[in-house]
N, C-alpha and C positions, 0 to 999 in steps of 0.2 A: 202398347209393346210390353208393358210388365205382364199383363194378363196373357200375352201370348207365351211369354218365359213361364209362368207359373202353370199354363196348361200343358207345355211341352214337359215340364217336371212331374205332371201328373199327380200333383198334391190334391188332396181332398180339401173342398171349397172352404170347409171349416179351418183349415191353417192359413189361407190366404191372408187374412187381416193380421195374423200372428207374425207371419213372414215379413209384411211391409212394415210392421211396428217394429219389429227386430232390426231391420234394415235400417229404418229412420233413427233408431236409438243409436245405432252403431255410428251412422253418418254424423249424428249429433255429437256423439262424444269425440269422435277423430276430426272435428271440424276445425279446430285450432290450428293455426302455422305452427310448426316445430322446427327451431324455436320461434317464439312470438317476435323476436326482433333480432335481425342479423346484419345490422349495418355495421361498419367499423367504426371504433371509437377511438377517442383520443387516449395516448398513453400520459398518465397522471401519475406523480409522486408527491406523497405527503411526508411531514416530518413524524416524528414518533407519536405526536399529540393530536394529528390529524390536519396540521395547517399545510396549506397548500405550498410545495416548493417549485413546483413547475409542470407543463403540460406542453404537449404538441398537437398540433391539429390532425384530425383524423384522416386516413387514406383518402377518403371522398371530398376532402376539403371542408368538412364541417367542424364546428367546435362542438364535440359531443362525448361529455364524459360517461364513464361506464354507468351501469344501473346503480341507483343508490336508493335503497329503501326505507332510509331515515328521512322521512318527508318532516320539514318543520311545521309546528302547528299552526304558525301564523299563515303559511300558505295553505294548509289543509283547510282552514277557516275561510280564507280569500276565495280560492278556487271552486270550494262548495257552493259558496255564497254567489258567486258570479255565474257558474256553469251549471250546477246541478244540485238544488237546495236539498233533494230527497235523496243523496246519493248513499246515504248511510242506511236507507231503508227499502230502497228498489231490489229487485233481484237482476238488475242489469238494464234494464229497459223500465223508464219511466211512462206507464201509459197515460198518465194525467198529461205530461210534458207532450207526448206525442200527440195525442188528440187535440192539444191546444195549438200545436204547429200546425195540424192540418187544417184546423178552423181559419187559422190565420192567412195559410198560403191559399187557400179557396176564395176566402174574403179579398184579399188583395189580388188575387189572380196571377201570383209569382211566387216563387220560393223564398221566403222572406226569414223563416225558422226550420230547422231541421229536428228539433226535439231530441237531439242527442244526448245521452247522458256521457259521464265522464268515462264508463266502461266501454260505451259504444265508439267513444273518441278514440281509445288505446286500441280497440280493434281496426279502427279506420287508418290509424298510424301505421298498425303492423301490416295491413293489407295494400293498402295505397290504392283502395278501390276509388273509381270515379263516382261521383254523386248520382247514383240512380236510384229509382223505387229498387229495383231487384237487389242492388248492392246493400241499400238499407235495410232490407230484410234479412240479408245473409250478416249483417253488422248485429243485428237484434239476435239473432240466433246464437252467433258467436259469443255475444255478451252474455248471454244468459248461461253458455256453456263456461265461459271464462268465471263467472260469479261460483259457480260450483266448486273450484278446487282452487281459487285464489282468494285471499282475505281482502277487505276492503283496503287495509293499510297497503297491500301488496300492489293493488291496483292501482292507489294513489302514486306508490313508488314508480310503476310502469308509466303512468302519465306524466309525471313531473321529470322522469328522465328521458322521455322520447318527444315532450310537446316541443313545436317550433316557436322560438322566441325572437324571430326576426333575423333577416340576412341568412348567415351561415351559422347561426347559435341554436344548438338543439339541446333542452334539457335546463331544468332550473339551476343546476350546478353550475355549468359553463355559463349561463345568463348572469347570473348573480356575478360572478368574477369578472365577465367580460363588461357588464353595466355599471358595477358599483364597486369592483375591485375588492370584494368581501366574501366569504362563504355565506351560503343562505341563512344559516341559522343566527347570524349576526345583522341581518336586515331589520329596518324598522318597518311599522305597519304601513307607511306609506310606500315605500319601496317595495314592500312585499305585495301590495295592491297593485301597484303598477306592473310587477312580475305577473301577476295572476290574470291580468286583461290582455297581455302580450298574445298568448297562443291563439285567442279567438279570431283574431285577425292579423297576423304577424306580416303578412306582405304589404298590409295597409297601414297599420299603426307601427312603425318603426322609429326607434329612438334617434334623434337627430333630424326626424322631419315628422309631418303631420302631428306635431307635438300637442297642439290643442285637444286634437282627437284623442290622444291619449292620456291627457291631463283631464278630460271631461270623463271619459271612461273610469279612470282610476278614482275620481272624486265621488262619482255615482256609485262606485264599489264601497269606498269608505262610508258614505252616508247608509248604505245598506248593512254594513257592518253594525253601525251605531243603532240602527233600527232593531236590529237581532239582538242587541245587547252583548255582541261580541266585544266591542270596545265602548269606552264613555263617549260623551261629546267633546270635552277638552282633547282626548287623544285624536279623535276624527278631524276637528278643526286644525289642530298642528300638524297633522299628516298630510292635510291638504297644502300647507305652506312648504313642505318639503320640495326641494328641486327635482325637476324630471331628469332620468337618466340622460347624459350627452352621447357623442360617439363612442363606441366600444373602447375598452381600456386594454393595454397589452397585459397579460397574464404574467404572475411573478417568474422569473428566471433566476432562481436563487442557487440550484444546482443543476445547471444545463448539461454537464457532461455526464452526471449520473443518469439523468433522464434519457440521455441518447445510450448509455451503456445499458440501461434497463431496456429500451427498445430493441437492441442488439441481442441481447441475452434473452428476451422474452420467449422466442420460438423454441428454446432448447428448454426452458423451464415448464415446470408441471403447473402452469398457473392458467385460470380460466377467465382471470380479469385484468384489464390492461390499467388498472388502478392500484398503486403499491403504496403500503403505508412502510415508509423506511425507518431505519434506526437513528436517522440524523436528528439533530435538535437544530430547530430553525435559528434561534437567537445565535447559537455557537457558529453556525454555518454562515450566515450574515457577517460576522463579526471576523470569522477566519477569512472570508472573501474580500473584505475591506482591508486587511491586512495585505493581502496578497496585492490588492490594487496600489496600495501606498508604496510597497516595495517595487512593484513594476515600474512605477513611474520614475524611479531613481536609476532602476537597472536598464531602463530603456535607453537612458543616456549612454550606455556602453553598449548598445545594441544588443542587450540581452533580452528577449522579449516575451519568454514565457516561465511560467512558475507554477507549480502545483502543490498541494499540502492533503494531507488524510491524518485524521484524528479517530483514534481507535480504543475502545473500552478494552482493557486488559482481561478481565474477567469471562466475558461473551465474546470477544474479537467484533463486538457490533461497531459500525463505523457511525461516528457522532458528526464528524463533518468531511465533506469530500469535496474538494475543489480541484477539479483535474486541469484546471488551466485558467489564465485571464480569460475573461469574456468580451471580445471587441468584434462582433461579427461585421461592424461596418468597416474594420480595417483587414482586409483580406490579407495583407501582407504579414500580418502578426500569427496567423494560421492558429488562432484561438480556439477554434473548433475542435483541435485535436486534444483528445484526452490523455495527457501525459501520463497520469496517476496509473493508467493501465497500458501503457506501451512500453516496450523493451527497451532499456538504456544501459549503457556501460554504467555499473556501480562503483567504480572508483574503488576505494577502500572499505566499502560498507560491509563487505563479507568478513573482515578480519576478526571480529567477536565471535563469529562461528567457529573458525579455525583454532582460535585462543581455547574456547569453551571444549572444542573437540579434543584436543591434545592434552587439556587438562582430565578429561573424562577417560582417556585411553591411557593415561600415566605417562605421556611421552615427556611432559613437563610439569613443574610445580608453578605456582603464580609468578615467582620470582627468578626463574631458571634463567641463567644467562644465555642469550642467543647471539651468534656471531654478527656483526654489523661492519662487514670488510667488502671491499670491491669484490662482485661475483659475478661470474660468467658460467651459465649451465647449458650445455647443448646448443651455444650461440645465442641464449637469452641473457640480456644483460641489464638487470633491474637497477635501479637508482633510487635513492630517498629523494624526497622533495626538495631537501636543502642542499643535496648534491653531497653532503658530508657524510663521516662514518663515525660511529662511536666505538669502533672495535669489539665490544660486547655490551648488550644492554639487557637489563631483567625483562623478561616477556610482557609483564604487566607494563613498563614504561615504553615497550615497543608498540603494544596497543594503543596506551593513551597518547602517545607521539605518531601514532600512524606511520610508522618506519616501513618503509617497502622491503629493504634487504632482509631483515630478521623475518618478516612475514614470509617471504620467498622461503629463506632455509627452513622456516618450521614447516611450511608445506612441503619441501623437498623430502623432510624425515617423515612427514605423516603419511605421504603419498597422497596425488591429487585425486587419484582412483577413489580412495577411500573417502576424502574431502567430499568430492562430487557426488557420494551416495547419501553422505549426511545432509547435504543441500537439498537433495530430491525430497528426503523423507520429512525435511522440514517444511516442506510445502513450497517449493521453488520449482517451477514448472516452465520456465523459459530457457532452461539449458537445454537444448532441443538436439546438439550435437553430443557424440559420445565423448568420455572424457578426454581421450588423447586429444581430440581436438582443440582443447583448451589447454592443458598441460599446467605449467607452474603458471602461467598468466592469469588463471581462474582466481587467484587471490588478489591480483591487482585491477581487475575489472575487464578481464579477457573474455567474460561470456557477458550477457545481457541478463537484466533482472528489470521488474516494475516496481515502482513505487508502493503499489498496492501489496504485492508480495513480499516484499522486504520488511516493511511495517508490519504485516502480518506475522513473520516469522519472529520478529523481535518480540512482537506481544505474545507469541506461543512460548518462548523462552521465559517471560515474565511470568505466564499463567502456571507453568510448569512448576516452577520455583514456589509461588504463592500456595498452590494445592499440595505440594510435598510438606511445606511447612504446616498445613493444616491436617494432613492425613499421614504423613510419611510415606506414601506411596504415590506410584507414578500412573497415568493413564496415557492411552494412544489419543484419547480425545483432545488432550492438551495442545496437540499439534493439528491446527487446522486453519483452514484459509480464513480471511475477514469476511464479515457478512455486512450487507447495506438493508437487508430486512430480516425479520425474525424467522430464524431457522428452526426445523424440527430437530431436537437433539437426539442422538443416539447413544445413551450412556454405553461405554465398554468397561469390562472389569477391571480392576485396579492391577498394576504389574509391579514387579520387584525392580525393574531396570526400565529408565527412560533411556530417550534417544539421546538426550545430554544428562547428566546426573545435577542434583540441585545444588552440590558444592561448587561444580565447575561454573554453572550459571551465575551462582553468587559471585565468585571472585571474578568473573567477567564484567558483570556490572560495577563491581567495585573499581575495576581499573578503568572502565570507562567513565566513572564519576569525575575521575582525577582530570580529565581533559580541561584546560584552561578555556574559560568562556571570551567569546570575542567583546572587544571593548571594556572587559571589565578585569582582565589579568586574574588575579586571585583574590581580589577584593570581595568576590562574592560568598567567599567561606566566612566572611566575618559578620554576617547578617543571619540573624536565626529566621528571620521570616522568610528567607530565600528558599524556593523548593529543591531538594536534592534531586538531581536528574542524572542518569548514566546517557550518554550521548555518545555518538559517531560521526563523524564527517567523512565525505567522499569527493574526489575529483578524478574526473576520467583523463584518459590521455588526450592531450591537445587542448584542454581546457573547454572541453564540451558539456560535461556536466558537473553541477554543484548538487550534493547531497547533504542532508543532515537528519538524523533520526534519534530520538531521545524517548527514554524509557523512565516511568514510576512504576511503583506497584499497582497503580490503578489507570494510567494511561500511556498511550505510545502515540507520538507525533511525527511524521514523517514529512520532510520538504524535498524538493526537488526544483533545481533553476537551471535554465539553460535555454536553446533554441531548439525548436521542433525540426528544424532543418539540419540541425547535427553541427552548425557552425561553432567553432571555437572562438572566445574572446579572452583577453588579456584579464587576469584577475577573477576569472570565473572559477572560482574554487568553491567547495563547500563551505569552508570557515568563514570567506567573506560575503558570500552572497545566502547561502541556506542556512547557516546558524543563527544569524540574527532573527529571521522569520520564525525559527524554532522557538527561540526562548521567547519572543513575544505572544506566540500562541500558548504556551505553557502559562503565561501569565494569566490568560482567559480562564484557565482550568482550575477547579478547586484545588488548593494547594494540598499535596499528600504529607502530612504531618510525619507519617510513619515511614521507615525505608524497611528494604526487604531485610528479613531475619536471617541469620546466619544458620543454615540447616546441619547444625550440630549433628544429627543421626546419620548424614550422608558424608560426613568428614571423619577424618583420623588424627591423630596428634603424633607427630614424628619430629626427630631431630633434624634441622635443615641448616646448612652452611649460610653463615651470612653473607659471604662474599659472592658465591657461586649460586645461590638460592636454588640448589639441589640438595638430595639427600646427604646428610652428613657422613663422611667417609673416616677412615683412621686418622687422617693428617690434618683434618680440618681444626683450625684453632678456634672460631668463634661459633659455637653453636647455640641455635635458638629452637625451643619447643614449640611447634608453629601447627595450628590445624589447616590442612589441606583436604582437597577432595580425597574420596577413598581411593581413586584409581592412582593417587600419588605412591600407594605402597609399591605399584610396579616399576616407578621411576626410577632412574639410574643413580648410582653413587657419585658423588662430585668427583670429577677427573682433573681438577685444576690444582689441588692441594698436594704437595709431596713434600718429602723429609730429605732436606739437604745437608750437605756436611761441609762446615766451614772451618778455617784455620782460628786458632785462638783469637786473633783481633776481629773476627767476623769479616775481614774485607774481602777474602777469597774463597771459593769453592775449593775443596780438595777431596782426593780419594786416597786410598791406601798406597797408590804408586808415590805418594809426596808427603803423606802426613801420618804418624802413628794414631790408630784408632783413640787411644786412650787422651789424645790432645785434641780430637775432633770436637767441635761444637755441633751438636745434632740440633736442626731448628726446621719447624713446619712452614711450609712458605706457599703462598698463593701464586701460583704461575699460570699465563696463558700462552697459547701460541705464539710465535713472534708476529704472526700477521695481525692477530687480535690484539695483541699488546701495544704494537706500533701505535694504533689510533686509541685504544684504550686510556694508555698513560698520559695522553695530552689531555683528556677530559676529567681524569680521576687522579687528582695530585696525591692522593694518599697511596696510589699503588707503587709498590717497591718492585724494581728490575733486579733480576738476579745478579749476584755478585759474579763475575768471570770467573774462570779456573785460573788458578795461580800457573804461571808459564812452566814450572818444573813438575806438574802434574802430567800423567799420561792421558790420552784423548780416548781410551777405551770406554769409558763410562760417560763422555761428556754427550749431552744431548745437542743436536744442531742449535745453534744460536740464531739462525736466519732461516727464513721461509720464502719462497716464492708466492707473491699474491697473484700474480697474473703473468704467464697463462698457468693454469692448473694442469697437473700430469694427466697426460692422454687427451688432452684437449685437441678438438677440431676446430679450426680458425680459417675464416675466410677473409682476406684483405683487399679491399677494394680498390678498384684503378682509378688512380686521380685524374683530374681533368686534362692533364697533358698528355694522358695515354700511359704514365709509368705506373708500376704497382707501388701502392702505399707500403708506409712502414707501420710495424706493430711496436706498441708501447708497452714495454713489460716493467713490472714493479715488483719490488722485493722488500722486506723488513729483516732488520737486525737488532737483536736485543741490546747490544751495546752501542750507543753513541759514539761517533768519531772513527768507528771502524770501517776501512777500506773493504769494499767487495770488488772482485775481478770477475767480469763476465766473458762467457766463451759460448759461441754457437758453433756447435759441429768441430769442437776443438780449434776452432779460429778464435783469437783473442779480439775482444771487440771494445774494451776499455773497462774503466774502473769509474766506482762512485763512492760517494761519501756522505754519511748521514741522511740524505736523500736519495734512495736507491730506485733509480728510473733509467731506463736505457731503450732508445729506438733503434730497432732492428730491422734489416730489410732482408725478409726469408721469402725464398723462393718455393713454389708448390712443392708438397713433398713432406717426409718425415724428417723431424729434427731433433735434437738433444740440446737443452739449454742447461750449462753448468756455471754456477756461483761458487767461488771459492775467496774466503775472508783471509784477513791478514793472519790470523792464528792457524789457517790450515784447514779449517773446516770447509766442508763440502757440500752441495745439494746439487742434483740434476732433475730436471723435469722433461718428459718427452712429449712432443706436440706435432700435429700434422697441419699443416697448411693446404686448404682446398682450392683447387684450381676451377674457377667457374665453368670455364668452357667444356672441361671434361666431366665435370660433375663430380671429381673424386679429390 
């Protein structure tokens, strides 16, 4: 056939041998399968030091770890002594061994020896050839070719990674863990000798059965190693006393949820290996898991079934511990296979520090600016504080430390939720998949969804940005990035003058978060110098479905979530009761951070601040303090609550020029809150002084209204639900007056409703349509509020 083709090509006969030789060389060079091995491999994750954290069975049902070129020297010595004593010297085919095998087979009139080298066995495992003479010749040719481009160490790596070790265990790595529960480099001589003899006949010599055959082969190998002076006599004898491997052991499952996450994300990652060295620390991972298990047993009594925790390194964003959930696959009802660390959940109040920092950054507030804390309704949205109480006004830092809801909503209303939505996106939050209008003001109280993974990473980014600014006086976009669970390639970006959040704003945010009372310890923790300083925040979602706690130090961030994957709420499922104790227990595992965040003075300015209002001091502020504030504070508003009032000589009454001569007036600076804020504020602040009333003989032209309608606000749109008996319900209106004991007379659309004293609340029956609520006090002061009652049926 070949001669006919060459004849048809009309080549001179002198070239025919050259063409044949060239063809043979080409066939020889390309005879290897590409790739050599294309079997599915197990997904395997290791900790930062290479300790196995977990593995999953390969798609074909085999325990087959990815290729590992680092073959332990003990296995190298054992396998060469047992299978191929001239491995290091032959070119892939051992002519002497092959000739001996032929003689043995002819003498015994059956195939008792194949004379295969380790290289030839690698090719057989790669091609799955049947054992025929022709296939043997092909394997010999492929082995010669393999030796030309692969080193002896690489060939040993291919063998140890793909040799059968009995049952569904492939490769030395998987076998070592399945039979001994340790990595190959930690096996003894006796254990490694047992491993070396297994691939020779894995179907016959299986741990758990045929144990005497396996024992005999292992001991023969140990004798051979002694005879070759690889080990001494005492090592050989002691190794023979070692027990044989029993039934296969389960592999470690220290981070099952991270393993599953790696499997899910593998197709999208540019990886060629299904084995991953993570950034986790095995010891810390184990300790965190034990803490979660211990708390789970207690929480389960309240039918709170799930708990997750993440520990990050601030500098790199590397994950040091990742427990996506407790892990009880035997209890299906717990749904413990769900990785809650990466599942979107309502974050409760955990976004409030970002709003506080954002408002400081843009100059909307100073650290202690007074924020209204009064009954509030905004476009039908009616937020309430957790304790259902009101402070009237509260410093922004205290509002954050106490996690008050109404001040947070008031702050977001001022800052605009669209702007805050963009800040969160830039900070690395990807779970807000709807437009900003979809969330509205509820965004600050958990109206959106976030993951523990991303939230913890966002806190780490803030801490990283502050640390780096203190080191370089610059910001970089690299400071804000998602956490990582394996070593990522860093792409350094140039320094920037302005950051997403300036260092001063972040510093004051962490200062406010540090003041939170720790669960079970009240304020006693501040008395112990060894206690770690932690800035932390809790969160509780609506309906007691999610409990959160996230803590920050200059070096570490810890995030904890507690709840049910089903979304079922439970009594007392709050961040402070369930997640915070876990948070502090995990922090006790970490090295104590002796240093705290340094004040970034270069990112701050010193200005005069009014002590009472926390705002920039105005003309009439009495108590002025020179204070460092974030640079954006230069744009903040001047205190609006101090004014100059005029009193009569006895200082008992306010007066004006209608009733008192100017030279008899006493002019005094006074801290005055609006009536609605004052009504609640004075109950909690005994030092607050109410304005004196005007003297009766003074005109009313300059009088400011001493009363204010708390609800409804002017131009409010209100829907009043229908009661169970089919009648329309009544709306409860509230008002506040500066002077105690004063009567307020209520009118709706010029119809008299009644009067109140001290506690000014009135239930009114308002029909759908537009209304005017008029309040008149005993001195003749009047205030009007216009509102509309909506008709559900007409939608107007």
